[in-house]
mmCIF file of the N, C-alpha and C atoms, coordinates in Angstrom:
data_MODEL
# 
_entry.id   MODEL 
# 
loop_
_atom_site.group_PDB 
_atom_site.id 
_atom_site.type_symbol 
_atom_site.label_atom_id 
_atom_site.label_alt_id 
_atom_site.label_comp_id 
_atom_site.label_asym_id 
_atom_site.label_entity_id 
_atom_site.label_seq_id 
_atom_site.pdbx_PDB_ins_code 
_atom_site.Cartn_x 
_atom_site.Cartn_y 
_atom_site.Cartn_z 
_atom_site.occupancy 
_atom_site.B_iso_or_equiv 
_atom_site.pdbx_formal_charge 
_atom_site.auth_seq_id 
_atom_site.auth_comp_id 
_atom_site.auth_asym_id 
_atom_site.auth_atom_id 
_atom_site.pdbx_PDB_model_num 
ATOM 1   N N  . MET A 1 1  ? 0.834   -1.184 0.000  1.00 0.00 ? 1  MET A N  1 
ATOM 2   C CA . MET A 1 1  ? 0.000   0.000  0.000  1.00 0.00 ? 1  MET A CA 1 
ATOM 3   C C  . MET A 1 1  ? 0.878   1.246  0.000  1.00 0.00 ? 1  MET A C  1 
ATOM 4   N N  . THR A 1 2  ? 0.563   2.172  -0.838 1.00 0.00 ? 2  THR A N  1 
ATOM 5   C CA . THR A 1 2  ? 1.276   3.434  -0.910 1.00 0.00 ? 2  THR A CA 1 
ATOM 6   C C  . THR A 1 2  ? 0.891   4.304  0.268  1.00 0.00 ? 2  THR A C  1 
ATOM 7   N N  . LYS A 1 3  ? 1.873   4.957  0.856  1.00 0.00 ? 3  LYS A N  1 
ATOM 8   C CA . LYS A 1 3  ? 1.581   5.871  1.963  1.00 0.00 ? 3  LYS A CA 1 
ATOM 9   C C  . LYS A 1 3  ? 1.169   7.223  1.396  1.00 0.00 ? 3  LYS A C  1 
ATOM 10  N N  . GLY A 1 4  ? 0.306   7.892  2.143  1.00 0.00 ? 4  GLY A N  1 
ATOM 11  C CA . GLY A 1 4  ? -0.149  9.210  1.731  1.00 0.00 ? 4  GLY A CA 1 
ATOM 12  C C  . GLY A 1 4  ? 0.885   10.284 1.986  1.00 0.00 ? 4  GLY A C  1 
ATOM 13  N N  . GLN A 1 5  ? 0.578   11.450 1.496  1.00 0.00 ? 5  GLN A N  1 
ATOM 14  C CA . GLN A 1 5  ? 1.422   12.633 1.682  1.00 0.00 ? 5  GLN A CA 1 
ATOM 15  C C  . GLN A 1 5  ? 1.410   13.030 3.157  1.00 0.00 ? 5  GLN A C  1 
ATOM 16  N N  . ASN A 1 6  ? 2.527   13.509 3.676  1.00 0.00 ? 6  ASN A N  1 
ATOM 17  C CA . ASN A 1 6  ? 2.625   13.907 5.069  1.00 0.00 ? 6  ASN A CA 1 
ATOM 18  C C  . ASN A 1 6  ? 1.686   15.084 5.343  1.00 0.00 ? 6  ASN A C  1 
ATOM 19  N N  . ALA A 1 7  ? 0.732   14.873 6.266  1.00 0.00 ? 7  ALA A N  1 
ATOM 20  C CA . ALA A 1 7  ? -0.229  15.918 6.609  1.00 0.00 ? 7  ALA A CA 1 
ATOM 21  C C  . ALA A 1 7  ? 0.075   16.552 7.960  1.00 0.00 ? 7  ALA A C  1 
ATOM 22  N N  . GLY A 1 8  ? 1.075   16.047 8.651  1.00 0.00 ? 8  GLY A N  1 
ATOM 23  C CA . GLY A 1 8  ? 1.432   16.583 9.961  1.00 0.00 ? 8  GLY A CA 1 
ATOM 24  C C  . GLY A 1 8  ? 1.928   15.491 10.882 1.00 0.00 ? 8  GLY A C  1 
ATOM 25  N N  . ASN A 1 9  ? 2.414   15.900 12.032 1.00 0.00 ? 9  ASN A N  1 
ATOM 26  C CA . ASN A 1 9  ? 3.008   14.924 12.938 1.00 0.00 ? 9  ASN A CA 1 
ATOM 27  C C  . ASN A 1 9  ? 2.222   14.660 14.208 1.00 0.00 ? 9  ASN A C  1 
ATOM 28  N N  . GLY A 1 10 ? 1.259   15.482 14.533 1.00 0.00 ? 10 GLY A N  1 
ATOM 29  C CA . GLY A 1 10 ? 0.508   15.293 15.764 1.00 0.00 ? 10 GLY A CA 1 
ATOM 30  C C  . GLY A 1 10 ? -0.957  15.039 15.487 1.00 0.00 ? 10 GLY A C  1 
ATOM 31  N N  . PRO A 1 11 ? -1.669  14.481 16.468 1.00 0.00 ? 11 PRO A N  1 
ATOM 32  C CA . PRO A 1 11 ? -3.102  14.256 16.294 1.00 0.00 ? 11 PRO A CA 1 
ATOM 33  C C  . PRO A 1 11 ? -3.881  15.562 16.403 1.00 0.00 ? 11 PRO A C  1 
ATOM 34  N N  . ILE A 1 12 ? -5.099  15.546 15.897 1.00 0.00 ? 12 ILE A N  1 
ATOM 35  C CA . ILE A 1 12 ? -5.989  16.697 15.984 1.00 0.00 ? 12 ILE A CA 1 
ATOM 36  C C  . ILE A 1 12 ? -7.190  16.297 16.835 1.00 0.00 ? 12 ILE A C  1 
ATOM 37  N N  . ALA A 1 13 ? -7.453  17.073 17.870 1.00 0.00 ? 13 ALA A N  1 
ATOM 38  C CA . ALA A 1 13 ? -8.592  16.821 18.752 1.00 0.00 ? 13 ALA A CA 1 
ATOM 39  C C  . ALA A 1 13 ? -9.872  17.317 18.083 1.00 0.00 ? 13 ALA A C  1 
ATOM 40  N N  . VAL A 1 14 ? -10.898 16.475 18.112 1.00 0.00 ? 14 VAL A N  1 
ATOM 41  C CA . VAL A 1 14 ? -12.180 16.822 17.510 1.00 0.00 ? 14 VAL A CA 1 
ATOM 42  C C  . VAL A 1 14 ? -13.291 16.414 18.470 1.00 0.00 ? 14 VAL A C  1 
ATOM 43  N N  . ASP A 1 15 ? -14.205 17.338 18.741 1.00 0.00 ? 15 ASP A N  1 
ATOM 44  C CA . ASP A 1 15 ? -15.394 17.011 19.521 1.00 0.00 ? 15 ASP A CA 1 
ATOM 45  C C  . ASP A 1 15 ? -16.410 16.424 18.541 1.00 0.00 ? 15 ASP A C  1 
ATOM 46  N N  . VAL A 1 16 ? -16.530 15.109 18.535 1.00 0.00 ? 16 VAL A N  1 
ATOM 47  C CA . VAL A 1 16 ? -17.416 14.461 17.568 1.00 0.00 ? 16 VAL A CA 1 
ATOM 48  C C  . VAL A 1 16 ? -18.840 14.409 18.097 1.00 0.00 ? 16 VAL A C  1 
ATOM 49  N N  . GLU A 1 17 ? -19.772 14.385 17.162 1.00 0.00 ? 17 GLU A N  1 
ATOM 50  C CA . GLU A 1 17 ? -21.187 14.282 17.503 1.00 0.00 ? 17 GLU A CA 1 
ATOM 51  C C  . GLU A 1 17 ? -21.602 12.824 17.429 1.00 0.00 ? 17 GLU A C  1 
ATOM 52  N N  . LYS A 1 18 ? -22.450 12.420 18.336 1.00 0.00 ? 18 LYS A N  1 
ATOM 53  C CA . LYS A 1 18 ? -22.947 11.050 18.364 1.00 0.00 ? 18 LYS A CA 1 
ATOM 54  C C  . LYS A 1 18 ? -23.675 10.723 17.069 1.00 0.00 ? 18 LYS A C  1 
ATOM 55  N N  . ASP A 1 19 ? -23.363 9.573  16.498 1.00 0.00 ? 19 ASP A N  1 
ATOM 56  C CA . ASP A 1 19 ? -24.002 9.027  15.298 1.00 0.00 ? 19 ASP A CA 1 
ATOM 57  C C  . ASP A 1 19 ? -23.777 9.832  14.019 1.00 0.00 ? 19 ASP A C  1 
ATOM 58  N N  . LYS A 1 20 ? -22.880 10.802 14.032 1.00 0.00 ? 20 LYS A N  1 
ATOM 59  C CA . LYS A 1 20 ? -22.541 11.546 12.814 1.00 0.00 ? 20 LYS A CA 1 
ATOM 60  C C  . LYS A 1 20 ? -21.410 10.817 12.099 1.00 0.00 ? 20 LYS A C  1 
ATOM 61  N N  . SER A 1 21 ? -21.456 10.776 10.786 1.00 0.00 ? 21 SER A N  1 
ATOM 62  C CA . SER A 1 21 ? -20.408 10.139 9.987  1.00 0.00 ? 21 SER A CA 1 
ATOM 63  C C  . SER A 1 21 ? -19.241 11.088 9.780  1.00 0.00 ? 21 SER A C  1 
ATOM 64  N N  . TYR A 1 22 ? -18.039 10.549 9.911  1.00 0.00 ? 22 TYR A N  1 
ATOM 65  C CA . TYR A 1 22 ? -16.805 11.288 9.666  1.00 0.00 ? 22 TYR A CA 1 
ATOM 66  C C  . TYR A 1 22 ? -15.972 10.481 8.687  1.00 0.00 ? 22 TYR A C  1 
ATOM 67  N N  . TYR A 1 23 ? -15.281 11.161 7.783  1.00 0.00 ? 23 TYR A N  1 
ATOM 68  C CA . TYR A 1 23 ? -14.462 10.503 6.774  1.00 0.00 ? 23 TYR A CA 1 
ATOM 69  C C  . TYR A 1 23 ? -13.027 10.992 6.911  1.00 0.00 ? 23 TYR A C  1 
ATOM 70  N N  . TRP A 1 24 ? -12.169 10.105 7.429  1.00 0.00 ? 24 TRP A N  1 
ATOM 71  C CA . TRP A 1 24 ? -10.769 10.419 7.700  1.00 0.00 ? 24 TRP A CA 1 
ATOM 72  C C  . TRP A 1 24 ? -9.962  10.428 6.403  1.00 0.00 ? 24 TRP A C  1 
ATOM 73  N N  . CYS A 1 25 ? -9.132  11.440 6.231  1.00 0.00 ? 25 CYS A N  1 
ATOM 74  C CA . CYS A 1 25 ? -8.287  11.586 5.048  1.00 0.00 ? 25 CYS A CA 1 
ATOM 75  C C  . CYS A 1 25 ? -7.148  10.572 5.092  1.00 0.00 ? 25 CYS A C  1 
ATOM 76  N N  . SER A 1 26 ? -7.061  9.723  4.078  1.00 0.00 ? 26 SER A N  1 
ATOM 77  C CA . SER A 1 26 ? -5.986  8.727  4.020  1.00 0.00 ? 26 SER A CA 1 
ATOM 78  C C  . SER A 1 26 ? -4.888  9.117  3.031  1.00 0.00 ? 26 SER A C  1 
ATOM 79  N N  . CYS A 1 27 ? -5.120  10.180 2.237  1.00 0.00 ? 27 CYS A N  1 
ATOM 80  C CA . CYS A 1 27 ? -4.115  10.580 1.241  1.00 0.00 ? 27 CYS A CA 1 
ATOM 81  C C  . CYS A 1 27 ? -3.173  11.659 1.774  1.00 0.00 ? 27 CYS A C  1 
ATOM 82  N N  . GLY A 1 28 ? -3.625  12.418 2.786  1.00 0.00 ? 28 GLY A N  1 
ATOM 83  C CA . GLY A 1 28 ? -2.818  13.482 3.366  1.00 0.00 ? 28 GLY A CA 1 
ATOM 84  C C  . GLY A 1 28 ? -2.925  14.811 2.640  1.00 0.00 ? 28 GLY A C  1 
ATOM 85  N N  . LYS A 1 29 ? -3.715  14.889 1.578  1.00 0.00 ? 29 LYS A N  1 
ATOM 86  C CA . LYS A 1 29 ? -3.801  16.116 0.773  1.00 0.00 ? 29 LYS A CA 1 
ATOM 87  C C  . LYS A 1 29 ? -4.962  17.041 1.153  1.00 0.00 ? 29 LYS A C  1 
ATOM 88  N N  . SER A 1 30 ? -5.860  16.574 1.976  1.00 0.00 ? 30 SER A N  1 
ATOM 89  C CA . SER A 1 30 ? -7.053  17.355 2.314  1.00 0.00 ? 30 SER A CA 1 
ATOM 90  C C  . SER A 1 30 ? -6.694  18.677 2.996  1.00 0.00 ? 30 SER A C  1 
ATOM 91  N N  . SER A 1 31 ? -7.421  19.719 2.647  1.00 0.00 ? 31 SER A N  1 
ATOM 92  C CA . SER A 1 31 ? -7.243  21.013 3.312  1.00 0.00 ? 31 SER A CA 1 
ATOM 93  C C  . SER A 1 31 ? -8.113  21.091 4.560  1.00 0.00 ? 31 SER A C  1 
ATOM 94  N N  . LYS A 1 32 ? -8.882  20.038 4.824  1.00 0.00 ? 32 LYS A N  1 
ATOM 95  C CA . LYS A 1 32 ? -9.769  19.981 5.998  1.00 0.00 ? 32 LYS A CA 1 
ATOM 96  C C  . LYS A 1 32 ? -9.308  18.895 6.968  1.00 0.00 ? 32 LYS A C  1 
ATOM 97  N N  . GLN A 1 33 ? -7.999  18.769 7.163  1.00 0.00 ? 33 GLN A N  1 
ATOM 98  C CA . GLN A 1 33 ? -7.444  17.737 8.038  1.00 0.00 ? 33 GLN A CA 1 
ATOM 99  C C  . GLN A 1 33 ? -8.099  17.766 9.413  1.00 0.00 ? 33 GLN A C  1 
ATOM 100 N N  . PRO A 1 34 ? -8.406  16.626 9.985  1.00 0.00 ? 34 PRO A N  1 
ATOM 101 C CA . PRO A 1 34 ? -8.023  15.281 9.580  1.00 0.00 ? 34 PRO A CA 1 
ATOM 102 C C  . PRO A 1 34 ? -9.038  14.613 8.661  1.00 0.00 ? 34 PRO A C  1 
ATOM 103 N N  . PHE A 1 35 ? -9.986  15.386 8.148  1.00 0.00 ? 35 PHE A N  1 
ATOM 104 C CA . PHE A 1 35 ? -11.062 14.805 7.362  1.00 0.00 ? 35 PHE A CA 1 
ATOM 105 C C  . PHE A 1 35 ? -10.893 15.032 5.861  1.00 0.00 ? 35 PHE A C  1 
ATOM 106 N N  . CYS A 1 36 ? -11.574 14.214 5.106  1.00 0.00 ? 36 CYS A N  1 
ATOM 107 C CA . CYS A 1 36 ? -11.481 14.216 3.644  1.00 0.00 ? 36 CYS A CA 1 
ATOM 108 C C  . CYS A 1 36 ? -12.207 15.414 3.038  1.00 0.00 ? 36 CYS A C  1 
ATOM 109 N N  . ASP A 1 37 ? -11.591 15.995 2.001  1.00 0.00 ? 37 ASP A N  1 
ATOM 110 C CA . ASP A 1 37 ? -12.254 17.045 1.226  1.00 0.00 ? 37 ASP A CA 1 
ATOM 111 C C  . ASP A 1 37 ? -12.349 16.665 -0.247 1.00 0.00 ? 37 ASP A C  1 
ATOM 112 N N  . GLY A 1 38 ? -12.033 15.400 -0.558 1.00 0.00 ? 38 GLY A N  1 
ATOM 113 C CA . GLY A 1 38 ? -12.112 14.920 -1.936 1.00 0.00 ? 38 GLY A CA 1 
ATOM 114 C C  . GLY A 1 38 ? -10.821 15.049 -2.721 1.00 0.00 ? 38 GLY A C  1 
ATOM 115 N N  . SER A 1 39 ? -9.747  15.500 -2.093 1.00 0.00 ? 39 SER A N  1 
ATOM 116 C CA . SER A 1 39 ? -8.464  15.692 -2.784 1.00 0.00 ? 39 SER A CA 1 
ATOM 117 C C  . SER A 1 39 ? -7.863  14.394 -3.316 1.00 0.00 ? 39 SER A C  1 
ATOM 118 N N  . HIS A 1 40 ? -8.360  13.264 -2.850 1.00 0.00 ? 40 HIS A N  1 
ATOM 119 C CA . HIS A 1 40 ? -7.836  11.962 -3.279 1.00 0.00 ? 40 HIS A CA 1 
ATOM 120 C C  . HIS A 1 40 ? -8.360  11.552 -4.660 1.00 0.00 ? 40 HIS A C  1 
ATOM 121 N N  . GLN A 1 41 ? -9.322  12.273 -5.196 1.00 0.00 ? 41 GLN A N  1 
ATOM 122 C CA . GLN A 1 41 ? -9.943  11.895 -6.469 1.00 0.00 ? 41 GLN A CA 1 
ATOM 123 C C  . GLN A 1 41 ? -8.896  11.572 -7.531 1.00 0.00 ? 41 GLN A C  1 
ATOM 124 N N  . GLY A 1 42 ? -9.076  10.446 -8.194 1.00 0.00 ? 42 GLY A N  1 
ATOM 125 C CA . GLY A 1 42 ? -8.160  10.018 -9.243 1.00 0.00 ? 42 GLY A CA 1 
ATOM 126 C C  . GLY A 1 42 ? -6.941  9.275  -8.726 1.00 0.00 ? 42 GLY A C  1 
ATOM 127 N N  . SER A 1 43 ? -6.912  8.988  -7.435 1.00 0.00 ? 43 SER A N  1 
ATOM 128 C CA . SER A 1 43 ? -5.775  8.251  -6.860 1.00 0.00 ? 43 SER A CA 1 
ATOM 129 C C  . SER A 1 43 ? -6.273  6.925  -6.293 1.00 0.00 ? 43 SER A C  1 
ATOM 130 N N  . GLU A 1 44 ? -5.357  6.161  -5.725 1.00 0.00 ? 44 GLU A N  1 
ATOM 131 C CA . GLU A 1 44 ? -5.720  4.880  -5.121 1.00 0.00 ? 44 GLU A CA 1 
ATOM 132 C C  . GLU A 1 44 ? -6.294  5.035  -3.710 1.00 0.00 ? 44 GLU A C  1 
ATOM 133 N N  . PHE A 1 45 ? -6.302  6.248  -3.177 1.00 0.00 ? 45 PHE A N  1 
ATOM 134 C CA . PHE A 1 45 ? -6.745  6.482  -1.812 1.00 0.00 ? 45 PHE A CA 1 
ATOM 135 C C  . PHE A 1 45 ? -8.251  6.672  -1.714 1.00 0.00 ? 45 PHE A C  1 
ATOM 136 N N  . THR A 1 46 ? -8.801  6.223  -0.606 1.00 0.00 ? 46 THR A N  1 
ATOM 137 C CA . THR A 1 46 ? -10.206 6.461  -0.285 1.00 0.00 ? 46 THR A CA 1 
ATOM 138 C C  . THR A 1 46 ? -10.282 6.828  1.196  1.00 0.00 ? 46 THR A C  1 
ATOM 139 N N  . PRO A 1 47 ? -11.204 7.692  1.570  1.00 0.00 ? 47 PRO A N  1 
ATOM 140 C CA . PRO A 1 47 ? -11.315 8.056  2.977  1.00 0.00 ? 47 PRO A CA 1 
ATOM 141 C C  . PRO A 1 47 ? -11.858 6.882  3.793  1.00 0.00 ? 47 PRO A C  1 
ATOM 142 N N  . LEU A 1 48 ? -11.527 6.887  5.068  1.00 0.00 ? 48 LEU A N  1 
ATOM 143 C CA . LEU A 1 48 ? -12.044 5.856  5.968  1.00 0.00 ? 48 LEU A CA 1 
ATOM 144 C C  . LEU A 1 48 ? -13.198 6.432  6.778  1.00 0.00 ? 48 LEU A C  1 
ATOM 145 N N  . HIS A 1 49 ? -14.288 5.703  6.789  1.00 0.00 ? 49 HIS A N  1 
ATOM 146 C CA . HIS A 1 49 ? -15.502 6.142  7.469  1.00 0.00 ? 49 HIS A CA 1 
ATOM 147 C C  . HIS A 1 49 ? -15.485 5.712  8.929  1.00 0.00 ? 49 HIS A C  1 
ATOM 148 N N  . THR A 1 50 ? -15.947 6.592  9.798  1.00 0.00 ? 50 THR A N  1 
ATOM 149 C CA . THR A 1 50 ? -16.166 6.254  11.202 1.00 0.00 ? 50 THR A CA 1 
ATOM 150 C C  . THR A 1 50 ? -17.438 6.940  11.667 1.00 0.00 ? 50 THR A C  1 
ATOM 151 N N  . LYS A 1 51 ? -18.171 6.268  12.534 1.00 0.00 ? 51 LYS A N  1 
ATOM 152 C CA . LYS A 1 51 ? -19.374 6.831  13.143 1.00 0.00 ? 51 LYS A CA 1 
ATOM 153 C C  . LYS A 1 51 ? -19.293 6.472  14.616 1.00 0.00 ? 51 LYS A C  1 
ATOM 154 N N  . GLN A 1 52 ? -19.076 7.461  15.446 1.00 0.00 ? 52 GLN A N  1 
ATOM 155 C CA . GLN A 1 52 ? -18.868 7.218  16.867 1.00 0.00 ? 52 GLN A CA 1 
ATOM 156 C C  . GLN A 1 52 ? -20.191 7.073  17.604 1.00 0.00 ? 52 GLN A C  1 
ATOM 157 N N  . LYS A 1 53 ? -20.185 6.243  18.631 1.00 0.00 ? 53 LYS A N  1 
ATOM 158 C CA . LYS A 1 53 ? -21.395 5.977  19.405 1.00 0.00 ? 53 LYS A CA 1 
ATOM 159 C C  . LYS A 1 53 ? -21.582 6.942  20.565 1.00 0.00 ? 53 LYS A C  1 
ATOM 160 N N  . LYS A 1 54 ? -20.565 7.754  20.829 1.00 0.00 ? 54 LYS A N  1 
ATOM 161 C CA . LYS A 1 54 ? -20.641 8.713  21.926 1.00 0.00 ? 54 LYS A CA 1 
ATOM 162 C C  . LYS A 1 54 ? -20.247 10.098 21.437 1.00 0.00 ? 54 LYS A C  1 
ATOM 163 N N  . GLN A 1 55 ? -20.834 11.107 22.037 1.00 0.00 ? 55 GLN A N  1 
ATOM 164 C CA . GLN A 1 55 ? -20.407 12.474 21.767 1.00 0.00 ? 55 GLN A CA 1 
ATOM 165 C C  . GLN A 1 55 ? -19.301 12.796 22.758 1.00 0.00 ? 55 GLN A C  1 
ATOM 166 N N  . LYS A 1 56 ? -18.094 12.966 22.264 1.00 0.00 ? 56 LYS A N  1 
ATOM 167 C CA . LYS A 1 56 ? -16.954 13.280 23.121 1.00 0.00 ? 56 LYS A CA 1 
ATOM 168 C C  . LYS A 1 56 ? -15.762 13.669 22.268 1.00 0.00 ? 56 LYS A C  1 
ATOM 169 N N  . LYS A 1 57 ? -14.655 13.970 22.911 1.00 0.00 ? 57 LYS A N  1 
ATOM 170 C CA . LYS A 1 57 ? -13.448 14.373 22.203 1.00 0.00 ? 57 LYS A CA 1 
ATOM 171 C C  . LYS A 1 57 ? -12.657 13.135 21.788 1.00 0.00 ? 57 LYS A C  1 
ATOM 172 N N  . TYR A 1 58 ? -12.298 13.087 20.516 1.00 0.00 ? 58 TYR A N  1 
ATOM 173 C CA . TYR A 1 58 ? -11.450 12.037 19.978 1.00 0.00 ? 58 TYR A CA 1 
ATOM 174 C C  . TYR A 1 58 ? -10.222 12.700 19.376 1.00 0.00 ? 58 TYR A C  1 
ATOM 175 N N  . PHE A 1 59 ? -9.146  11.961 19.290 1.00 0.00 ? 59 PHE A N  1 
ATOM 176 C CA . PHE A 1 59 ? -7.924  12.452 18.658 1.00 0.00 ? 59 PHE A CA 1 
ATOM 177 C C  . PHE A 1 59 ? -7.706  11.658 17.380 1.00 0.00 ? 59 PHE A C  1 
ATOM 178 N N  . PHE A 1 60 ? -7.702  12.356 16.255 1.00 0.00 ? 60 PHE A N  1 
ATOM 179 C CA . PHE A 1 60 ? -7.498  11.731 14.953 1.00 0.00 ? 60 PHE A CA 1 
ATOM 180 C C  . PHE A 1 60 ? -6.052  11.957 14.527 1.00 0.00 ? 60 PHE A C  1 
ATOM 181 N N  . VAL A 1 61 ? -5.359  10.877 14.206 1.00 0.00 ? 61 VAL A N  1 
ATOM 182 C CA . VAL A 1 61 ? -3.989  11.014 13.728 1.00 0.00 ? 61 VAL A CA 1 
ATOM 183 C C  . VAL A 1 61 ? -4.013  11.511 12.294 1.00 0.00 ? 61 VAL A C  1 
ATOM 184 N N  . LEU A 1 62 ? -2.930  12.128 11.881 1.00 0.00 ? 62 LEU A N  1 
ATOM 185 C CA . LEU A 1 62 ? -2.786  12.602 10.500 1.00 0.00 ? 62 LEU A CA 1 
ATOM 186 C C  . LEU A 1 62 ? -1.897  11.630 9.744  1.00 0.00 ? 62 LEU A C  1 
ATOM 187 N N  . VAL A 1 63 ? -2.094  11.566 8.450  1.00 0.00 ? 63 VAL A N  1 
ATOM 188 C CA . VAL A 1 63 ? -1.199  10.753 7.627  1.00 0.00 ? 63 VAL A CA 1 
ATOM 189 C C  . VAL A 1 63 ? 0.185   11.369 7.717  1.00 0.00 ? 63 VAL A C  1 
ATOM 190 N N  . ASN A 1 64 ? 1.185   10.561 8.063  1.00 0.00 ? 64 ASN A N  1 
ATOM 191 C CA . ASN A 1 64 ? 2.563   11.028 8.111  1.00 0.00 ? 64 ASN A CA 1 
ATOM 192 C C  . ASN A 1 64 ? 3.501   9.850  7.914  1.00 0.00 ? 64 ASN A C  1 
ATOM 193 N N  . LYS A 1 65 ? 4.780   10.082 8.027  1.00 0.00 ? 65 LYS A N  1 
ATOM 194 C CA . LYS A 1 65 ? 5.748   9.019  7.763  1.00 0.00 ? 65 LYS A CA 1 
ATOM 195 C C  . LYS A 1 65 ? 5.643   7.858  8.746  1.00 0.00 ? 65 LYS A C  1 
ATOM 196 N N  . LEU A 1 66 ? 4.948   8.060  9.877  1.00 0.00 ? 66 LEU A N  1 
ATOM 197 C CA . LEU A 1 66 ? 4.805   6.999  10.865 1.00 0.00 ? 66 LEU A CA 1 
ATOM 198 C C  . LEU A 1 66 ? 3.492   6.236  10.745 1.00 0.00 ? 66 LEU A C  1 
ATOM 199 N N  . THR A 1 67 ? 2.562   6.728  9.944  1.00 0.00 ? 67 THR A N  1 
ATOM 200 C CA . THR A 1 67 ? 1.268   6.062  9.812  1.00 0.00 ? 67 THR A CA 1 
ATOM 201 C C  . THR A 1 67 ? 1.435   4.798  8.999  1.00 0.00 ? 67 THR A C  1 
ATOM 202 N N  . THR A 1 68 ? 1.295   3.664  9.654  1.00 0.00 ? 68 THR A N  1 
ATOM 203 C CA . THR A 1 68 ? 1.411   2.387  8.952  1.00 0.00 ? 68 THR A CA 1 
ATOM 204 C C  . THR A 1 68 ? 0.126   1.589  9.037  1.00 0.00 ? 68 THR A C  1 
ATOM 205 N N  . ASN A 1 69 ? -0.706  1.873  10.006 1.00 0.00 ? 69 ASN A N  1 
ATOM 206 C CA . ASN A 1 69 ? -1.956  1.158  10.180 1.00 0.00 ? 69 ASN A CA 1 
ATOM 207 C C  . ASN A 1 69 ? -3.100  2.169  10.155 1.00 0.00 ? 69 ASN A C  1 
ATOM 208 N N  . LEU A 1 70 ? -3.820  2.220  9.065  1.00 0.00 ? 70 LEU A N  1 
ATOM 209 C CA . LEU A 1 70 ? -4.880  3.213  8.922  1.00 0.00 ? 70 LEU A CA 1 
ATOM 210 C C  . LEU A 1 70 ? -6.026  2.990  9.895  1.00 0.00 ? 70 LEU A C  1 
ATOM 211 N N  . PHE A 1 71 ? -6.142  1.791  10.455 1.00 0.00 ? 71 PHE A N  1 
ATOM 212 C CA . PHE A 1 71 ? -7.204  1.536  11.414 1.00 0.00 ? 71 PHE A CA 1 
ATOM 213 C C  . PHE A 1 71 ? -6.878  2.112  12.785 1.00 0.00 ? 71 PHE A C  1 
ATOM 214 N N  . ALA A 1 72 ? -5.694  2.668  12.946 1.00 0.00 ? 72 ALA A N  1 
ATOM 215 C CA . ALA A 1 72 ? -5.314  3.327  14.195 1.00 0.00 ? 72 ALA A CA 1 
ATOM 216 C C  . ALA A 1 72 ? -5.673  4.796  14.145 1.00 0.00 ? 72 ALA A C  1 
ATOM 217 N N  . MET A 1 73 ? -6.643  5.157  13.305 1.00 0.00 ? 73 MET A N  1 
ATOM 218 C CA . MET A 1 73 ? -6.954  6.565  13.080 1.00 0.00 ? 73 MET A CA 1 
ATOM 219 C C  . MET A 1 73 ? -7.632  7.263  14.233 1.00 0.00 ? 73 MET A C  1 
ATOM 220 N N  . VAL A 1 74 ? -8.314  6.546  15.108 1.00 0.00 ? 74 VAL A N  1 
ATOM 221 C CA . VAL A 1 74 ? -9.037  7.199  16.185 1.00 0.00 ? 74 VAL A CA 1 
ATOM 222 C C  . VAL A 1 74 ? -8.527  6.702  17.528 1.00 0.00 ? 74 VAL A C  1 
ATOM 223 N N  . HIS A 1 75 ? -8.154  7.643  18.380 1.00 0.00 ? 75 HIS A N  1 
ATOM 224 C CA . HIS A 1 75 ? -7.713  7.314  19.723 1.00 0.00 ? 75 HIS A CA 1 
ATOM 225 C C  . HIS A 1 75 ? -8.529  8.152  20.692 1.00 0.00 ? 75 HIS A C  1 
ATOM 226 N N  . THR A 1 76 ? -9.055  7.533  21.717 1.00 0.00 ? 76 THR A N  1 
ATOM 227 C CA . THR A 1 76 ? -9.845  8.303  22.665 1.00 0.00 ? 76 THR A CA 1 
ATOM 228 C C  . THR A 1 76 ? -8.955  8.918  23.721 1.00 0.00 ? 76 THR A C  1 
ATOM 229 N N  . ALA A 1 77 ? -9.404  10.038 24.232 1.00 0.00 ? 77 ALA A N  1 
ATOM 230 C CA . ALA A 1 77 ? -8.638  10.740 25.266 1.00 0.00 ? 77 ALA A CA 1 
ATOM 231 C C  . ALA A 1 77 ? -9.102  10.350 26.652 1.00 0.00 ? 77 ALA A C  1 
ATOM 232 N N  . SER A 1 78 ? -10.226 9.701  26.742 1.00 0.00 ? 78 SER A N  1 
ATOM 233 C CA . SER A 1 78 ? -10.757 9.342  28.060 1.00 0.00 ? 78 SER A CA 1 
ATOM 234 C C  . SER A 1 78 ? -10.484 7.886  28.370 1.00 0.00 ? 78 SER A C  1 
ATOM 235 N N  . ASN A 1 79 ? -10.858 7.488  29.550 1.00 0.00 ? 79 ASN A N  1 
ATOM 236 C CA . ASN A 1 79 ? -10.665 6.105  29.981 1.00 0.00 ? 79 ASN A CA 1 
ATOM 237 C C  . ASN A 1 79 ? -11.923 5.267  29.805 1.00 0.00 ? 79 ASN A C  1 
ATOM 238 N N  . ASP A 1 80 ? -12.833 5.671  28.928 1.00 0.00 ? 80 ASP A N  1 
ATOM 239 C CA . ASP A 1 80 ? -14.077 4.916  28.708 1.00 0.00 ? 80 ASP A CA 1 
ATOM 240 C C  . ASP A 1 80 ? -13.786 3.545  28.156 1.00 0.00 ? 80 ASP A C  1 
# 
């Protein structure tokens, strides 16, 4: 799998809404990091969908030289 363009080195905190769909940028080109804006069009990349069951703060990692597992895109800040 080809790695995406470096979008940054730290996670971005997002207060997500319960049951709302979010599409994580896997190409690194989006101007709406950490989410997709369609910049991947015409490439092998597709955004990853997530729908959280709780309204709370999540930390979304950005595509960078260390991103090897795209399923590690969401990390919670709480101990839930």
